[in-house]
C-alpha positions, 0 to 999 in steps of 0.5 A, a space after each residue: 581651652 577648646 569649645 565643646 564639640 557638638 555631636 551629630 546627634 546633638 546637632 540633629 536635635 538642635 536642627 529639629 528644634 529650629 525646624 519646629 520654630 520656623 514652621 510654626 512661625 509660618 503656620 501662625 501667620 497664615 492661620 491667624 490671617 486666614 482665620 480672621 479673614 474667614 471669621 473662623 474661631 478654630 483657625 485663629 486659635 490654631 494659629 495662636 497655638 502655633 505662636 505659643 509653640 514657637 515660644 516653648 520651642 525657643 526655650 527648649 532650643 536655648 536649653 539645648 545650646 547651653 547643655 551641648 556647649 557647656 554653658 550655664 542654664 538660668 533656671 529661674 529665667 527658664 521657669 518664669 518663661 515657661 510659666 508665662 507660656 503656660 498662662 498664654 495657653 490658658 488665655 488661649 483656652 479662655 478666648 476660644 471657649 468664649 468665642 465658641 459659646 458666642 458662635 453657638 448662640 449668635 447668628 454670625 456665619 463664618 466663611 470657608 477657608 481653602 487656605 486654612 484647609 490646605 495649611 492644617 492639612 499640611 500640618 497633619 502630615 508634618 507634625 507627626 513626622 516631626 514628633 517621631 524625628 524628635 523622639 528618635 533624636 532624644 532617644 539617641 541622645 538619652 535626653 529627656 528634654 528632647 523626648 518631652 518636647 517630642 511629646 509636646 509636638 505629638 500633642 500639636 499633631 493631634 490638634 492639627 487632626 481635630 482642627 482639620 476634621 472640623 474645617 473639612 466638615 464646615 467646608 463640606 456641609 456648612 455646619 456653623 456649630 462645627 467651628 465652635 466645637 473645634 474651638 472647644 477641642 483646641 481649648 482642651 489641648 491648650 489647657 493640657 499644654 499649659 499644664 505641662 508648661 506650668 509644671 516645667 515638663 517641656 524643659 526638664 532634663 534627667 537631673 531636673 526630673 529626678 530631683 522633682 
C-alpha cells in the first residue's frame, strides 16, 4: 500500500510551521541573552514567550504530519502537552508581573539593548507576514488547525509591536517604568495564549471543534 501523497497546499502549511519553529528558536536565544545582559524584563519575557511558541508550533506540526500522512494522533498526549504549554504561559505571566512590580518600586536601572531593538523590530515585520501566510494556507486546505495557529501567530505579532514600542521608548527617553509596563503587556498576552492552549484551541481540527 503506497503512502499518502502530501498535496502542495499541505506541504506549504508544514513548511510554514517549520519556519515558525526555526525563527522562534533563534529569537528566543537572542532575546533572552540580550535581555539578561541589559536587565530588561520585557526582552527576557519576549524571549521566553518565543520558546513557548516553539513548543506550541511543534505540537501543531506533529498533528499536521499525522493528518497528512494518514497516521494516528494521540489525543491524550496532545492534550497533556497543550496543558503543559498553558501552565508555562501562566508561569511566564507571573514571572514578568512580579519582576515588573519589583522594577517599579526598586532602584535598579536596566541598560538599553540595540540588539533587542533590532530583533523585536524584525519580528514586527516577520510575524504579521507569517500569520497571513498561515491563514491563507489554512484556508486553502480547509484546515481549522492551521487557521487557529495563524491566529496564535497574529497574537505574537501584536506582542512584538507592544514590546518594540516599549524598547524604543526606553531607548529614546530612558523611562525605566516603560520596561515594567511592557512586561505587564506581555503578561496579558501570555494569559490569553495560555487560555487558548489550555482549552486546546491551537490543536483542534474540524471534527474536534465540532465535537466540543
